[in-house]
C-alpha positions in Angstrom: 93.0 124.3 141.8 93.9 121.3 143.8 91.2 119.5 145.7 93.1 120.1 149.0 93.4 123.9 148.4 89.7 124.0 147.4 88.6 122.2 150.5 90.8 124.5 152.7 89.4 127.7 151.2 85.8 126.3 151.5 86.3 125.3 155.1 87.7 128.8 155.9 84.7 130.4 154.2 82.3 128.2 156.2 84.2 129.0 159.4 84.0 132.7 158.7 80.3 132.5 158.0 79.7 130.7 161.2 81.8 133.1 163.2 80.0 136.1 161.6 76.6 134.6 162.4 77.6 133.9 166.0 78.8 137.5 166.3 75.5 138.7 164.9 73.6 136.6 167.4 75.7 137.7 170.4 76.1 141.3 169.2 79.9 140.8 169.2 81.2 143.2 166.5 84.7 141.8 166.7 83.5 138.2 165.9 81.5 139.6 163.0 84.6 141.4 161.6 86.8 138.4 162.1 84.2 136.2 160.3 84.1 138.6 157.4 87.8 138.7 157.2 88.0 134.9 157.1 85.5 134.9 154.3 87.5 137.5 152.4 90.6 135.5 152.8 88.9 132.4 151.5 87.6 134.3 148.5 91.1 135.6 147.7 92.5 132.1 148.0 89.9 130.9 145.5 90.8 133.7 143.1 94.5 132.9 143.3 94.0 129.2 142.7 91.6 130.0 139.8 94.2 132.2 138.3 96.8 129.4 138.6 94.4 127.1 136.8 93.9 129.5 134.0 97.6 129.9 133.5 98.1 126.2 133.6 95.4 125.7 131.0 96.9 128.3 128.8 100.3 126.6 129.0 98.9 123.2 128.3 
């Protein structure tokens, strides 16, 4: 996983956590859901990049 991709996924995860927390504080269910979706997207991005790393390691 490239450093740039890792940072992008981590930033999206942090953004999602912050948005979810803000939604919890304000009672905004849509913000909570959007924050959770961003976290899920970041998790999926990490999984894809980890799979790429495993394939690359197997080839090398």
